[in-house]
C-alpha positions in Angstrom: 90.2 134.7 191.5 93.9 135.3 190.6 95.4 134.1 187.3 97.5 131.6 189.2 94.4 130.2 191.0 92.5 130.1 187.8 95.3 128.2 186.1 95.6 125.7 189.0 91.8 124.9 188.9 91.9 124.6 185.1 94.9 122.2 185.3 93.0 120.0 187.8 89.8 119.8 185.7 89.2 116.6 183.7 87.2 118.3 180.8 86.9 121.7 179.2 84.8 123.2 176.5 86.6 124.6 173.5 85.0 127.7 171.8 85.9 128.6 168.3 84.5 131.0 165.8 84.4 130.3 162.1 85.1 132.6 159.1 81.3 133.2 159.0 81.3 134.5 162.6 79.3 131.5 163.9 80.5 130.2 167.3 81.2 126.5 167.9 81.7 124.8 171.3 82.8 121.2 171.9 83.9 119.4 175.1 87.5 118.3 175.0 89.9 116.5 177.3 93.2 118.2 177.6 96.7 118.4 179.1 98.4 121.6 180.3 102.1 122.3 179.9 103.0 125.7 181.2 100.5 128.1 179.6 99.7 125.8 176.6 96.7 123.5 176.7 96.7 120.5 174.3 93.9 118.3 173.0 94.0 115.8 170.2 91.6 114.5 167.5 91.2 111.0 168.7 89.7 107.7 167.7 86.2 108.3 169.1 83.5 108.1 166.3 83.0 111.3 164.3 80.9 112.0 161.3 84.0 113.4 159.5 87.7 113.9 160.0 87.2 117.5 158.6 86.2 118.8 162.0 84.6 122.3 162.3 86.9 123.2 165.2 90.0 122.7 163.0 88.5 124.7 160.1 87.5 127.4 162.6 91.0 127.6 164.1 92.5 127.8 160.6 90.2 130.8 159.9 90.5 132.4 163.3 93.0 131.1 165.8 91.6 133.1 168.8 89.8 130.5 171.0 88.6 130.1 174.6 88.6 127.0 176.8 86.2 126.9 179.8 86.4 124.5 182.7 84.0 124.6 185.6 82.6 122.8 188.7 78.9 122.7 189.4 77.4 121.6 192.7 73.6 121.7 192.7 73.4 121.3 196.5 75.9 124.1 197.3 76.3 127.0 195.0 79.1 128.4 197.2 81.2 125.6 195.7 80.7 126.7 192.1 83.6 127.9 190.0 84.6 128.5 186.4 87.9 129.3 184.7 88.3 130.6 181.2 91.6 130.3 179.3 91.8 132.7 176.3 94.5 132.3 173.7 95.6 131.5 170.2 95.4 128.0 168.8 97.7 126.2 166.5 97.1 122.9 164.7 100.0 120.5 165.0 100.4 117.5 162.7 100.6 114.3 164.8 104.2 113.5 163.7 105.7 116.8 165.0 107.8 116.7 168.1 105.5 119.1 170.0 102.5 117.0 169.1 104.2 113.8 170.2 105.0 115.4 173.6 101.4 116.6 173.9 100.1 113.1 173.2 102.4 111.8 175.9 101.0 114.3 178.3 97.4 113.3 177.4 98.3 109.7 177.8 99.5 110.4 181.3 96.2 112.0 182.2 93.7 109.7 180.5 93.9 105.9 180.5 92.0 105.7 177.2 94.9 107.4 175.5 97.4 104.9 177.0 95.4 102.1 175.5 94.8 103.9 172.1 97.0 106.9 171.4 95.4 109.7 169.3 96.5 109.6 165.7 94.9 112.8 164.5 96.1 116.4 164.7 96.8 118.1 168.0 95.4 121.5 168.9 97.8 123.6 171.0 96.2 126.6 172.7 98.8 129.2 173.9 96.9 130.9 176.7 97.5 134.6 177.1 94.8 135.3 179.6 93.4 133.3 182.6 90.2 134.5 184.3 87.7 132.9 186.6 85.1 133.1 189.3 84.4 131.1 192.4 81.7 130.9 195.1 82.3 132.1 198.6 83.8 128.9 200.1 85.7 127.4 197.2 
């Protein structure tokens, strides 16, 4: 799969998994919704219930900004339709009042009706992707 094809499949996906690593070296993976602008993927800390606003993903990014996002398609009936795309890059935490964060929230609201009804008020994570990779089954 070429980098352009990987980026296109990723852009069309509705959810990805964000992988971070903390200062202690422990991995942490969470599902995220996202919007892509060029080679930057954005996701926001939103209003869904959380145990704390001090999220591990934010602490991990502060300690080690290298992250990966993974999107995939699984079809139990036809494994030739399987694919995955990984976007590796460096993450930045944007405060919600910054211009870039506001533009990112606009992009997220365009993709997800829930964000049109209730715009995220938390920080925005920007992942500047420097490497796209992926795999696909024979007929995808």
